[in-house]
mmCIF entry with sequence, helices, sheets and N, C-alpha, C, O atoms, coordinates in Angstrom:
data_MODEL
# 
_entry.id   MODEL 
# 
_entity.id                         1 
_entity.type                       polymer 
_entity.pdbx_number_of_molecules   1 
# 
_entity_poly.entity_id                      1 
_entity_poly.type                           'polypeptide(L)' 
_entity_poly.nstd_linkage                   no 
_entity_poly.nstd_monomer                   no 
_entity_poly.pdbx_seq_one_letter_code       MPLLRLGVSLQPRWPLDDGGSALRAARRAEDLGFDHVAVGNRITPGGPPMGR 
_entity_poly.pdbx_seq_one_letter_code_can   MPLLRLGVSLQPRWPLDDGGSALRAARRAEDLGFDHVAVGNRITPGGPPMGR 
_entity_poly.pdbx_strand_id                 A 
# 
loop_
_entity_poly_seq.entity_id 
_entity_poly_seq.num 
_entity_poly_seq.mon_id 
_entity_poly_seq.hetero 
1 1  MET n 
1 2  PRO n 
1 3  LEU n 
1 4  LEU n 
1 5  ARG n 
1 6  LEU n 
1 7  GLY n 
1 8  VAL n 
1 9  SER n 
1 10 LEU n 
1 11 GLN n 
1 12 PRO n 
1 13 ARG n 
1 14 TRP n 
1 15 PRO n 
1 16 LEU n 
1 17 ASP n 
1 18 ASP n 
1 19 GLY n 
1 20 GLY n 
1 21 SER n 
1 22 ALA n 
1 23 LEU n 
1 24 ARG n 
1 25 ALA n 
1 26 ALA n 
1 27 ARG n 
1 28 ARG n 
1 29 ALA n 
1 30 GLU n 
1 31 ASP n 
1 32 LEU n 
1 33 GLY n 
1 34 PHE n 
1 35 ASP n 
1 36 HIS n 
1 37 VAL n 
1 38 ALA n 
1 39 VAL n 
1 40 GLY n 
1 41 ASN n 
1 42 ARG n 
1 43 ILE n 
1 44 THR n 
1 45 PRO n 
1 46 GLY n 
1 47 GLY n 
1 48 PRO n 
1 49 PRO n 
1 50 MET n 
1 51 GLY n 
1 52 ARG n 
# 
_struct_asym.id          A 
_struct_asym.entity_id   1 
# 
_struct_conf.conf_type_id            HELX_P 
_struct_conf.id                      HELX_P1 
_struct_conf.pdbx_PDB_helix_id       AA1 
_struct_conf.beg_label_comp_id       GLY 
_struct_conf.beg_label_asym_id       A 
_struct_conf.beg_label_seq_id        19 
_struct_conf.pdbx_beg_PDB_ins_code   ? 
_struct_conf.end_label_comp_id       ASP 
_struct_conf.end_label_asym_id       A 
_struct_conf.end_label_seq_id        31 
_struct_conf.pdbx_end_PDB_ins_code   ? 
_struct_conf.beg_auth_comp_id        GLY 
_struct_conf.beg_auth_asym_id        A 
_struct_conf.beg_auth_seq_id         19 
_struct_conf.end_auth_comp_id        ASP 
_struct_conf.end_auth_asym_id        A 
_struct_conf.end_auth_seq_id         31 
_struct_conf.pdbx_PDB_helix_class    1 
_struct_conf.details                 ? 
_struct_conf.pdbx_PDB_helix_length   13 
# 
_struct_conf_type.id          HELX_P 
_struct_conf_type.criteria    ? 
_struct_conf_type.reference   ? 
# 
_struct_sheet.id               AA1 
_struct_sheet.type             ? 
_struct_sheet.number_strands   2 
_struct_sheet.details          ? 
# 
_struct_sheet_order.sheet_id     AA1 
_struct_sheet_order.range_id_1   1 
_struct_sheet_order.range_id_2   2 
_struct_sheet_order.offset       ? 
_struct_sheet_order.sense        parallel 
# 
loop_
_struct_sheet_range.sheet_id 
_struct_sheet_range.id 
_struct_sheet_range.beg_label_comp_id 
_struct_sheet_range.beg_label_asym_id 
_struct_sheet_range.beg_label_seq_id 
_struct_sheet_range.pdbx_beg_PDB_ins_code 
_struct_sheet_range.end_label_comp_id 
_struct_sheet_range.end_label_asym_id 
_struct_sheet_range.end_label_seq_id 
_struct_sheet_range.pdbx_end_PDB_ins_code 
_struct_sheet_range.beg_auth_comp_id 
_struct_sheet_range.beg_auth_asym_id 
_struct_sheet_range.beg_auth_seq_id 
_struct_sheet_range.end_auth_comp_id 
_struct_sheet_range.end_auth_asym_id 
_struct_sheet_range.end_auth_seq_id 
AA1 1 GLY A 7  ? LEU A 10 ? GLY A 7  LEU A 10 
AA1 2 HIS A 36 ? VAL A 39 ? HIS A 36 VAL A 39 
# 
loop_
_atom_site.group_PDB 
_atom_site.id 
_atom_site.type_symbol 
_atom_site.label_atom_id 
_atom_site.label_alt_id 
_atom_site.label_comp_id 
_atom_site.label_asym_id 
_atom_site.label_entity_id 
_atom_site.label_seq_id 
_atom_site.pdbx_PDB_ins_code 
_atom_site.Cartn_x 
_atom_site.Cartn_y 
_atom_site.Cartn_z 
_atom_site.occupancy 
_atom_site.B_iso_or_equiv 
_atom_site.pdbx_formal_charge 
_atom_site.auth_seq_id 
_atom_site.auth_comp_id 
_atom_site.auth_asym_id 
_atom_site.auth_atom_id 
_atom_site.pdbx_PDB_model_num 
ATOM 1   N N  . MET A 1 1  ? 14.717 -32.511 5.718   1.00 0.00 ? 1  MET A N  1 
ATOM 2   C CA . MET A 1 1  ? 15.409 -31.761 4.702   1.00 0.00 ? 1  MET A CA 1 
ATOM 3   C C  . MET A 1 1  ? 14.480 -30.659 4.175   1.00 0.00 ? 1  MET A C  1 
ATOM 4   O O  . MET A 1 1  ? 13.322 -30.941 3.864   1.00 0.00 ? 1  MET A O  1 
ATOM 5   N N  . PRO A 1 2  ? 14.963 -29.405 4.068   1.00 0.00 ? 2  PRO A N  1 
ATOM 6   C CA . PRO A 1 2  ? 14.097 -28.308 3.597   1.00 0.00 ? 2  PRO A CA 1 
ATOM 7   C C  . PRO A 1 2  ? 13.764 -28.460 2.112   1.00 0.00 ? 2  PRO A C  1 
ATOM 8   O O  . PRO A 1 2  ? 14.548 -29.005 1.335   1.00 0.00 ? 2  PRO A O  1 
ATOM 9   N N  . LEU A 1 3  ? 12.596 -27.971 1.745   1.00 0.00 ? 3  LEU A N  1 
ATOM 10  C CA . LEU A 1 3  ? 12.177 -27.988 0.350   1.00 0.00 ? 3  LEU A CA 1 
ATOM 11  C C  . LEU A 1 3  ? 12.966 -26.963 -0.460  1.00 0.00 ? 3  LEU A C  1 
ATOM 12  O O  . LEU A 1 3  ? 13.398 -25.938 0.068   1.00 0.00 ? 3  LEU A O  1 
ATOM 13  N N  . LEU A 1 4  ? 13.144 -27.247 -1.728  1.00 0.00 ? 4  LEU A N  1 
ATOM 14  C CA . LEU A 1 4  ? 13.807 -26.326 -2.642  1.00 0.00 ? 4  LEU A CA 1 
ATOM 15  C C  . LEU A 1 4  ? 12.890 -25.144 -2.909  1.00 0.00 ? 4  LEU A C  1 
ATOM 16  O O  . LEU A 1 4  ? 11.716 -25.322 -3.233  1.00 0.00 ? 4  LEU A O  1 
ATOM 17  N N  . ARG A 1 5  ? 13.419 -23.952 -2.776  1.00 0.00 ? 5  ARG A N  1 
ATOM 18  C CA . ARG A 1 5  ? 12.651 -22.739 -3.056  1.00 0.00 ? 5  ARG A CA 1 
ATOM 19  C C  . ARG A 1 5  ? 13.264 -22.057 -4.264  1.00 0.00 ? 5  ARG A C  1 
ATOM 20  O O  . ARG A 1 5  ? 14.485 -21.935 -4.364  1.00 0.00 ? 5  ARG A O  1 
ATOM 21  N N  . LEU A 1 6  ? 12.424 -21.616 -5.171  1.00 0.00 ? 6  LEU A N  1 
ATOM 22  C CA . LEU A 1 6  ? 12.904 -20.995 -6.400  1.00 0.00 ? 6  LEU A CA 1 
ATOM 23  C C  . LEU A 1 6  ? 12.485 -19.534 -6.472  1.00 0.00 ? 6  LEU A C  1 
ATOM 24  O O  . LEU A 1 6  ? 11.409 -19.152 -6.013  1.00 0.00 ? 6  LEU A O  1 
ATOM 25  N N  . GLY A 1 7  ? 13.353 -18.736 -7.052  1.00 0.00 ? 7  GLY A N  1 
ATOM 26  C CA . GLY A 1 7  ? 13.050 -17.330 -7.244  1.00 0.00 ? 7  GLY A CA 1 
ATOM 27  C C  . GLY A 1 7  ? 13.425 -16.907 -8.648  1.00 0.00 ? 7  GLY A C  1 
ATOM 28  O O  . GLY A 1 7  ? 13.953 -17.690 -9.438  1.00 0.00 ? 7  GLY A O  1 
ATOM 29  N N  . VAL A 1 8  ? 13.144 -15.670 -8.933  1.00 0.00 ? 8  VAL A N  1 
ATOM 30  C CA . VAL A 1 8  ? 13.439 -15.115 -10.245 1.00 0.00 ? 8  VAL A CA 1 
ATOM 31  C C  . VAL A 1 8  ? 14.138 -13.769 -10.055 1.00 0.00 ? 8  VAL A C  1 
ATOM 32  O O  . VAL A 1 8  ? 13.810 -13.011 -9.142  1.00 0.00 ? 8  VAL A O  1 
ATOM 33  N N  . SER A 1 9  ? 15.094 -13.488 -10.921 1.00 0.00 ? 9  SER A N  1 
ATOM 34  C CA . SER A 1 9  ? 15.795 -12.206 -10.894 1.00 0.00 ? 9  SER A CA 1 
ATOM 35  C C  . SER A 1 9  ? 15.352 -11.407 -12.107 1.00 0.00 ? 9  SER A C  1 
ATOM 36  O O  . SER A 1 9  ? 15.570 -11.817 -13.247 1.00 0.00 ? 9  SER A O  1 
ATOM 37  N N  . LEU A 1 10 ? 14.733 -10.274 -11.856 1.00 0.00 ? 10 LEU A N  1 
ATOM 38  C CA . LEU A 1 10 ? 14.274 -9.408  -12.938 1.00 0.00 ? 10 LEU A CA 1 
ATOM 39  C C  . LEU A 1 10 ? 15.394 -8.450  -13.311 1.00 0.00 ? 10 LEU A C  1 
ATOM 40  O O  . LEU A 1 10 ? 15.917 -7.736  -12.454 1.00 0.00 ? 10 LEU A O  1 
ATOM 41  N N  . GLN A 1 11 ? 15.754 -8.432  -14.553 1.00 0.00 ? 11 GLN A N  1 
ATOM 42  C CA . GLN A 1 11 ? 16.729 -7.478  -15.063 1.00 0.00 ? 11 GLN A CA 1 
ATOM 43  C C  . GLN A 1 11 ? 15.962 -6.503  -15.943 1.00 0.00 ? 11 GLN A C  1 
ATOM 44  O O  . GLN A 1 11 ? 15.859 -6.692  -17.155 1.00 0.00 ? 11 GLN A O  1 
ATOM 45  N N  . PRO A 1 12 ? 15.428 -5.466  -15.325 1.00 0.00 ? 12 PRO A N  1 
ATOM 46  C CA . PRO A 1 12 ? 14.482 -4.593  -16.015 1.00 0.00 ? 12 PRO A CA 1 
ATOM 47  C C  . PRO A 1 12 ? 15.085 -3.818  -17.185 1.00 0.00 ? 12 PRO A C  1 
ATOM 48  O O  . PRO A 1 12 ? 16.247 -3.412  -17.162 1.00 0.00 ? 12 PRO A O  1 
ATOM 49  N N  . ARG A 1 13 ? 14.268 -3.633  -18.186 1.00 0.00 ? 13 ARG A N  1 
ATOM 50  C CA . ARG A 1 13 ? 14.611 -2.797  -19.330 1.00 0.00 ? 13 ARG A CA 1 
ATOM 51  C C  . ARG A 1 13 ? 13.485 -1.793  -19.546 1.00 0.00 ? 13 ARG A C  1 
ATOM 52  O O  . ARG A 1 13 ? 13.094 -1.522  -20.682 1.00 0.00 ? 13 ARG A O  1 
ATOM 53  N N  . TRP A 1 14 ? 12.974 -1.250  -18.462 1.00 0.00 ? 14 TRP A N  1 
ATOM 54  C CA . TRP A 1 14 ? 11.922 -0.252  -18.544 1.00 0.00 ? 14 TRP A CA 1 
ATOM 55  C C  . TRP A 1 14 ? 12.431 1.051   -17.953 1.00 0.00 ? 14 TRP A C  1 
ATOM 56  O O  . TRP A 1 14 ? 13.402 1.046   -17.196 1.00 0.00 ? 14 TRP A O  1 
ATOM 57  N N  . PRO A 1 15 ? 11.788 2.177   -18.287 1.00 0.00 ? 15 PRO A N  1 
ATOM 58  C CA . PRO A 1 15 ? 12.233 3.476   -17.751 1.00 0.00 ? 15 PRO A CA 1 
ATOM 59  C C  . PRO A 1 15 ? 12.141 3.535   -16.231 1.00 0.00 ? 15 PRO A C  1 
ATOM 60  O O  . PRO A 1 15 ? 11.304 2.868   -15.623 1.00 0.00 ? 15 PRO A O  1 
ATOM 61  N N  . LEU A 1 16 ? 13.009 4.338   -15.626 1.00 0.00 ? 16 LEU A N  1 
ATOM 62  C CA . LEU A 1 16 ? 13.025 4.474   -14.166 1.00 0.00 ? 16 LEU A CA 1 
ATOM 63  C C  . LEU A 1 16 ? 11.693 4.936   -13.600 1.00 0.00 ? 16 LEU A C  1 
ATOM 64  O O  . LEU A 1 16 ? 11.339 4.560   -12.482 1.00 0.00 ? 16 LEU A O  1 
ATOM 65  N N  . ASP A 1 17 ? 10.946 5.743   -14.346 1.00 0.00 ? 17 ASP A N  1 
ATOM 66  C CA . ASP A 1 17 ? 9.690  6.280   -13.822 1.00 0.00 ? 17 ASP A CA 1 
ATOM 67  C C  . ASP A 1 17 ? 8.515  5.315   -14.004 1.00 0.00 ? 17 ASP A C  1 
ATOM 68  O O  . ASP A 1 17 ? 7.371  5.690   -13.746 1.00 0.00 ? 17 ASP A O  1 
ATOM 69  N N  . ASP A 1 18 ? 8.774  4.093   -14.438 1.00 0.00 ? 18 ASP A N  1 
ATOM 70  C CA . ASP A 1 18 ? 7.706  3.125   -14.644 1.00 0.00 ? 18 ASP A CA 1 
ATOM 71  C C  . ASP A 1 18 ? 7.829  1.977   -13.652 1.00 0.00 ? 18 ASP A C  1 
ATOM 72  O O  . ASP A 1 18 ? 8.130  0.847   -14.037 1.00 0.00 ? 18 ASP A O  1 
ATOM 73  N N  . GLY A 1 19 ? 7.600  2.263   -12.390 1.00 0.00 ? 19 GLY A N  1 
ATOM 74  C CA . GLY A 1 19 ? 7.658  1.229   -11.363 1.00 0.00 ? 19 GLY A CA 1 
ATOM 75  C C  . GLY A 1 19 ? 6.551  0.200   -11.498 1.00 0.00 ? 19 GLY A C  1 
ATOM 76  O O  . GLY A 1 19 ? 6.665  -0.914  -10.987 1.00 0.00 ? 19 GLY A O  1 
ATOM 77  N N  . GLY A 1 20 ? 5.476  0.573   -12.187 1.00 0.00 ? 20 GLY A N  1 
ATOM 78  C CA . GLY A 1 20 ? 4.364  -0.350  -12.381 1.00 0.00 ? 20 GLY A CA 1 
ATOM 79  C C  . GLY A 1 20 ? 4.770  -1.595  -13.150 1.00 0.00 ? 20 GLY A C  1 
ATOM 80  O O  . GLY A 1 20 ? 4.260  -2.683  -12.884 1.00 0.00 ? 20 GLY A O  1 
ATOM 81  N N  . SER A 1 21 ? 5.675  -1.447  -14.094 1.00 0.00 ? 21 SER A N  1 
ATOM 82  C CA . SER A 1 21 ? 6.131  -2.605  -14.877 1.00 0.00 ? 21 SER A CA 1 
ATOM 83  C C  . SER A 1 21 ? 6.861  -3.610  -13.990 1.00 0.00 ? 21 SER A C  1 
ATOM 84  O O  . SER A 1 21 ? 6.667  -4.819  -14.123 1.00 0.00 ? 21 SER A O  1 
ATOM 85  N N  . ALA A 1 22 ? 7.694  -3.110  -13.094 1.00 0.00 ? 22 ALA A N  1 
ATOM 86  C CA . ALA A 1 22 ? 8.409  -4.000  -12.173 1.00 0.00 ? 22 ALA A CA 1 
ATOM 87  C C  . ALA A 1 22 ? 7.419  -4.718  -11.262 1.00 0.00 ? 22 ALA A C  1 
ATOM 88  O O  . ALA A 1 22 ? 7.561  -5.911  -10.995 1.00 0.00 ? 22 ALA A O  1 
ATOM 89  N N  . LEU A 1 23 ? 6.434  -3.996  -10.798 1.00 0.00 ? 23 LEU A N  1 
ATOM 90  C CA . LEU A 1 23 ? 5.432  -4.598  -9.916  1.00 0.00 ? 23 LEU A CA 1 
ATOM 91  C C  . LEU A 1 23 ? 4.620  -5.653  -10.655 1.00 0.00 ? 23 LEU A C  1 
ATOM 92  O O  . LEU A 1 23 ? 4.352  -6.722  -10.107 1.00 0.00 ? 23 LEU A O  1 
ATOM 93  N N  . ARG A 1 24 ? 4.228  -5.365  -11.888 1.00 0.00 ? 24 ARG A N  1 
ATOM 94  C CA . ARG A 1 24 ? 3.473  -6.355  -12.674 1.00 0.00 ? 24 ARG A CA 1 
ATOM 95  C C  . ARG A 1 24 ? 4.315  -7.611  -12.916 1.00 0.00 ? 24 ARG A C  1 
ATOM 96  O O  . ARG A 1 24 ? 3.804  -8.727  -12.824 1.00 0.00 ? 24 ARG A O  1 
ATOM 97  N N  . ALA A 1 25 ? 5.588  -7.435  -13.222 1.00 0.00 ? 25 ALA A N  1 
ATOM 98  C CA . ALA A 1 25 ? 6.469  -8.582  -13.452 1.00 0.00 ? 25 ALA A CA 1 
ATOM 99  C C  . ALA A 1 25 ? 6.613  -9.415  -12.176 1.00 0.00 ? 25 ALA A C  1 
ATOM 100 O O  . ALA A 1 25 ? 6.602  -10.645 -12.230 1.00 0.00 ? 25 ALA A O  1 
ATOM 101 N N  . ALA A 1 26 ? 6.745  -8.746  -11.037 1.00 0.00 ? 26 ALA A N  1 
ATOM 102 C CA . ALA A 1 26 ? 6.869  -9.459  -9.760  1.00 0.00 ? 26 ALA A CA 1 
ATOM 103 C C  . ALA A 1 26 ? 5.581  -10.215 -9.437  1.00 0.00 ? 26 ALA A C  1 
ATOM 104 O O  . ALA A 1 26 ? 5.626  -11.348 -8.956  1.00 0.00 ? 26 ALA A O  1 
ATOM 105 N N  . ARG A 1 27 ? 4.451  -9.596  -9.699  1.00 0.00 ? 27 ARG A N  1 
ATOM 106 C CA . ARG A 1 27 ? 3.174  -10.275 -9.443  1.00 0.00 ? 27 ARG A CA 1 
ATOM 107 C C  . ARG A 1 27 ? 3.010  -11.490 -10.354 1.00 0.00 ? 27 ARG A C  1 
ATOM 108 O O  . ARG A 1 27 ? 2.489  -12.523 -9.935  1.00 0.00 ? 27 ARG A O  1 
ATOM 109 N N  . ARG A 1 28 ? 3.455  -11.360 -11.591 1.00 0.00 ? 28 ARG A N  1 
ATOM 110 C CA . ARG A 1 28 ? 3.372  -12.493 -12.529 1.00 0.00 ? 28 ARG A CA 1 
ATOM 111 C C  . ARG A 1 28 ? 4.252  -13.646 -12.044 1.00 0.00 ? 28 ARG A C  1 
ATOM 112 O O  . ARG A 1 28 ? 3.855  -14.809 -12.107 1.00 0.00 ? 28 ARG A O  1 
ATOM 113 N N  . ALA A 1 29 ? 5.446  -13.311 -11.561 1.00 0.00 ? 29 ALA A N  1 
ATOM 114 C CA . ALA A 1 29 ? 6.336  -14.350 -11.024 1.00 0.00 ? 29 ALA A CA 1 
ATOM 115 C C  . ALA A 1 29 ? 5.666  -15.057 -9.854  1.00 0.00 ? 29 ALA A C  1 
ATOM 116 O O  . ALA A 1 29 ? 5.750  -16.279 -9.729  1.00 0.00 ? 29 ALA A O  1 
ATOM 117 N N  . GLU A 1 30 ? 5.007  -14.293 -9.004  1.00 0.00 ? 30 GLU A N  1 
ATOM 118 C CA . GLU A 1 30 ? 4.297  -14.896 -7.877  1.00 0.00 ? 30 GLU A CA 1 
ATOM 119 C C  . GLU A 1 30 ? 3.167  -15.797 -8.373  1.00 0.00 ? 30 GLU A C  1 
ATOM 120 O O  . GLU A 1 30 ? 2.971  -16.893 -7.849  1.00 0.00 ? 30 GLU A O  1 
ATOM 121 N N  . ASP A 1 31 ? 2.423  -15.337 -9.384  1.00 0.00 ? 31 ASP A N  1 
ATOM 122 C CA . ASP A 1 31 ? 1.340  -16.151 -9.956  1.00 0.00 ? 31 ASP A CA 1 
ATOM 123 C C  . ASP A 1 31 ? 1.874  -17.467 -10.519 1.00 0.00 ? 31 ASP A C  1 
ATOM 124 O O  . ASP A 1 31 ? 1.186  -18.487 -10.488 1.00 0.00 ? 31 ASP A O  1 
ATOM 125 N N  . LEU A 1 32 ? 3.103  -17.437 -11.032 1.00 0.00 ? 32 LEU A N  1 
ATOM 126 C CA . LEU A 1 32 ? 3.715  -18.637 -11.606 1.00 0.00 ? 32 LEU A CA 1 
ATOM 127 C C  . LEU A 1 32 ? 4.294  -19.571 -10.544 1.00 0.00 ? 32 LEU A C  1 
ATOM 128 O O  . LEU A 1 32 ? 4.749  -20.669 -10.863 1.00 0.00 ? 32 LEU A O  1 
ATOM 129 N N  . GLY A 1 33 ? 4.277  -19.132 -9.267  1.00 0.00 ? 33 GLY A N  1 
ATOM 130 C CA . GLY A 1 33 ? 4.704  -20.000 -8.183  1.00 0.00 ? 33 GLY A CA 1 
ATOM 131 C C  . GLY A 1 33 ? 6.111  -19.778 -7.658  1.00 0.00 ? 33 GLY A C  1 
ATOM 132 O O  . GLY A 1 33 ? 6.583  -20.558 -6.830  1.00 0.00 ? 33 GLY A O  1 
ATOM 133 N N  . PHE A 1 34 ? 6.799  -18.728 -8.118  1.00 0.00 ? 34 PHE A N  1 
ATOM 134 C CA . PHE A 1 34 ? 8.130  -18.449 -7.582  1.00 0.00 ? 34 PHE A CA 1 
ATOM 135 C C  . PHE A 1 34 ? 8.012  -17.980 -6.141  1.00 0.00 ? 34 PHE A C  1 
ATOM 136 O O  . PHE A 1 34 ? 7.025  -17.348 -5.762  1.00 0.00 ? 34 PHE A O  1 
ATOM 137 N N  . ASP A 1 35 ? 9.035  -18.296 -5.333  1.00 0.00 ? 35 ASP A N  1 
ATOM 138 C CA . ASP A 1 35 ? 9.021  -17.958 -3.912  1.00 0.00 ? 35 ASP A CA 1 
ATOM 139 C C  . ASP A 1 35 ? 9.520  -16.546 -3.618  1.00 0.00 ? 35 ASP A C  1 
ATOM 140 O O  . ASP A 1 35 ? 9.125  -15.936 -2.624  1.00 0.00 ? 35 ASP A O  1 
ATOM 141 N N  . HIS A 1 36 ? 10.394 -16.026 -4.490  1.00 0.00 ? 36 HIS A N  1 
ATOM 142 C CA . HIS A 1 36 ? 10.901 -14.671 -4.265  1.00 0.00 ? 36 HIS A CA 1 
ATOM 143 C C  . HIS A 1 36 ? 11.310 -14.039 -5.593  1.00 0.00 ? 36 HIS A C  1 
ATOM 144 O O  . HIS A 1 36 ? 11.523 -14.718 -6.597  1.00 0.00 ? 36 HIS A O  1 
ATOM 145 N N  . VAL A 1 37 ? 11.412 -12.706 -5.556  1.00 0.00 ? 37 VAL A N  1 
ATOM 146 C CA . VAL A 1 37 ? 11.803 -11.933 -6.731  1.00 0.00 ? 37 VAL A CA 1 
ATOM 147 C C  . VAL A 1 37 ? 12.915 -10.976 -6.326  1.00 0.00 ? 37 VAL A C  1 
ATOM 148 O O  . VAL A 1 37 ? 12.825 -10.304 -5.298  1.00 0.00 ? 37 VAL A O  1 
ATOM 149 N N  . ALA A 1 38 ? 13.960 -10.920 -7.139  1.00 0.00 ? 38 ALA A N  1 
ATOM 150 C CA . ALA A 1 38 ? 15.034 -9.946  -6.944  1.00 0.00 ? 38 ALA A CA 1 
ATOM 151 C C  . ALA A 1 38 ? 15.029 -9.007  -8.148  1.00 0.00 ? 38 ALA A C  1 
ATOM 152 O O  . ALA A 1 38 ? 14.827 -9.442  -9.282  1.00 0.00 ? 38 ALA A O  1 
ATOM 153 N N  . VAL A 1 39 ? 15.251 -7.726  -7.896  1.00 0.00 ? 39 VAL A N  1 
ATOM 154 C CA . VAL A 1 39 ? 15.249 -6.745  -8.973  1.00 0.00 ? 39 VAL A CA 1 
ATOM 155 C C  . VAL A 1 39 ? 16.571 -5.999  -8.962  1.00 0.00 ? 39 VAL A C  1 
ATOM 156 O O  . VAL A 1 39 ? 17.007 -5.509  -7.920  1.00 0.00 ? 39 VAL A O  1 
ATOM 157 N N  . GLY A 1 40 ? 17.215 -5.913  -10.133 1.00 0.00 ? 40 GLY A N  1 
ATOM 158 C CA . GLY A 1 40 ? 18.466 -5.165  -10.253 1.00 0.00 ? 40 GLY A CA 1 
ATOM 159 C C  . GLY A 1 40 ? 18.250 -3.692  -9.935  1.00 0.00 ? 40 GLY A C  1 
ATOM 160 O O  . GLY A 1 40 ? 17.170 -3.151  -10.173 1.00 0.00 ? 40 GLY A O  1 
ATOM 161 N N  . ASN A 1 41 ? 19.264 -3.055  -9.405  1.00 0.00 ? 41 ASN A N  1 
ATOM 162 C CA . ASN A 1 41 ? 19.112 -1.659  -9.016  1.00 0.00 ? 41 ASN A CA 1 
ATOM 163 C C  . ASN A 1 41 ? 20.051 -0.718  -9.780  1.00 0.00 ? 41 ASN A C  1 
ATOM 164 O O  . ASN A 1 41 ? 20.152 0.461   -9.439  1.00 0.00 ? 41 ASN A O  1 
ATOM 165 N N  . ARG A 1 42 ? 20.722 -1.214  -10.784 1.00 0.00 ? 42 ARG A N  1 
ATOM 166 C CA . ARG A 1 42 ? 21.622 -0.366  -11.570 1.00 0.00 ? 42 ARG A CA 1 
ATOM 167 C C  . ARG A 1 42 ? 21.005 -0.144  -12.942 1.00 0.00 ? 42 ARG A C  1 
ATOM 168 O O  . ARG A 1 42 ? 21.286 -0.858  -13.904 1.00 0.00 ? 42 ARG A O  1 
ATOM 169 N N  . ILE A 1 43 ? 20.169 0.859   -12.994 1.00 0.00 ? 43 ILE A N  1 
ATOM 170 C CA . ILE A 1 43 ? 19.452 1.168   -14.218 1.00 0.00 ? 43 ILE A CA 1 
ATOM 171 C C  . ILE A 1 43 ? 19.851 2.563   -14.668 1.00 0.00 ? 43 ILE A C  1 
ATOM 172 O O  . ILE A 1 43 ? 19.870 3.499   -13.869 1.00 0.00 ? 43 ILE A O  1 
ATOM 173 N N  . THR A 1 44 ? 20.164 2.699   -15.930 1.00 0.00 ? 44 THR A N  1 
ATOM 174 C CA . THR A 1 44 ? 20.494 4.020   -16.457 1.00 0.00 ? 44 THR A CA 1 
ATOM 175 C C  . THR A 1 44 ? 19.209 4.688   -16.909 1.00 0.00 ? 44 THR A C  1 
ATOM 176 O O  . THR A 1 44 ? 18.332 4.018   -17.455 1.00 0.00 ? 44 THR A O  1 
ATOM 177 N N  . PRO A 1 45 ? 19.071 5.996   -16.695 1.00 0.00 ? 45 PRO A N  1 
ATOM 178 C CA . PRO A 1 45 ? 17.844 6.700   -17.088 1.00 0.00 ? 45 PRO A CA 1 
ATOM 179 C C  . PRO A 1 45 ? 17.545 6.497   -18.577 1.00 0.00 ? 45 PRO A C  1 
ATOM 180 O O  . PRO A 1 45 ? 18.352 6.843   -19.440 1.00 0.00 ? 45 PRO A O  1 
ATOM 181 N N  . GLY A 1 46 ? 16.368 5.929   -18.857 1.00 0.00 ? 46 GLY A N  1 
ATOM 182 C CA . GLY A 1 46 ? 15.928 5.739   -20.223 1.00 0.00 ? 46 GLY A CA 1 
ATOM 183 C C  . GLY A 1 46 ? 16.670 4.662   -20.997 1.00 0.00 ? 46 GLY A C  1 
ATOM 184 O O  . GLY A 1 46 ? 16.526 4.580   -22.217 1.00 0.00 ? 46 GLY A O  1 
ATOM 185 N N  . GLY A 1 47 ? 17.460 3.835   -20.322 1.00 0.00 ? 47 GLY A N  1 
ATOM 186 C CA . GLY A 1 47 ? 18.232 2.831   -21.041 1.00 0.00 ? 47 GLY A CA 1 
ATOM 187 C C  . GLY A 1 47 ? 18.285 1.522   -20.313 1.00 0.00 ? 47 GLY A C  1 
ATOM 188 O O  . GLY A 1 47 ? 17.626 1.340   -19.289 1.00 0.00 ? 47 GLY A O  1 
ATOM 189 N N  . PRO A 1 48 ? 19.072 0.603   -20.840 1.00 0.00 ? 48 PRO A N  1 
ATOM 190 C CA . PRO A 1 48 ? 19.192 -0.721  -20.225 1.00 0.00 ? 48 PRO A CA 1 
ATOM 191 C C  . PRO A 1 48 ? 20.036 -0.671  -18.956 1.00 0.00 ? 48 PRO A C  1 
ATOM 192 O O  . PRO A 1 48 ? 20.702 0.332   -18.698 1.00 0.00 ? 48 PRO A O  1 
ATOM 193 N N  . PRO A 1 49 ? 20.016 -1.744  -18.158 1.00 0.00 ? 49 PRO A N  1 
ATOM 194 C CA . PRO A 1 49 ? 20.842 -1.799  -16.952 1.00 0.00 ? 49 PRO A CA 1 
ATOM 195 C C  . PRO A 1 49 ? 22.327 -1.566  -17.300 1.00 0.00 ? 49 PRO A C  1 
ATOM 196 O O  . PRO A 1 49 ? 22.783 -1.908  -18.391 1.00 0.00 ? 49 PRO A O  1 
ATOM 197 N N  . MET A 1 50 ? 23.039 -0.996  -16.375 1.00 0.00 ? 50 MET A N  1 
ATOM 198 C CA . MET A 1 50 ? 24.474 -0.760  -16.587 1.00 0.00 ? 50 MET A CA 1 
ATOM 199 C C  . MET A 1 50 ? 25.201 -2.087  -16.711 1.00 0.00 ? 50 MET A C  1 
ATOM 200 O O  . MET A 1 50 ? 24.775 -3.088  -16.134 1.00 0.00 ? 50 MET A O  1 
ATOM 201 N N  . GLY A 1 51 ? 26.279 -2.101  -17.448 1.00 0.00 ? 51 GLY A N  1 
ATOM 202 C CA . GLY A 1 51 ? 27.076 -3.306  -17.588 1.00 0.00 ? 51 GLY A CA 1 
ATOM 203 C C  . GLY A 1 51 ? 26.663 -4.162  -18.766 1.00 0.00 ? 51 GLY A C  1 
ATOM 204 O O  . GLY A 1 51 ? 27.199 -5.253  -18.956 1.00 0.00 ? 51 GLY A O  1 
ATOM 205 N N  . ARG A 1 52 ? 25.725 -3.687  -19.554 1.00 0.00 ? 52 ARG A N  1 
ATOM 206 C CA . ARG A 1 52 ? 25.308 -4.457  -20.746 1.00 0.00 ? 52 ARG A CA 1 
ATOM 207 C C  . ARG A 1 52 ? 25.700 -3.731  -21.982 1.00 0.00 ? 52 ARG A C  1 
ATOM 208 O O  . ARG A 1 52 ? 25.441 -4.208  -23.087 1.00 0.00 ? 52 ARG A O  1 
# 
């Protein structure tokens, strides 16, 4: 039976031009032992993700 693998979904609230924040969050998730990271791709310029 395969082992359970866990991931995290980042719903960013940072500006589009700040890719470093997404990378830092993904690295932190990896440090915490998560197996994968998903990042939302519907971000409004200078605002929160669409649909909120």
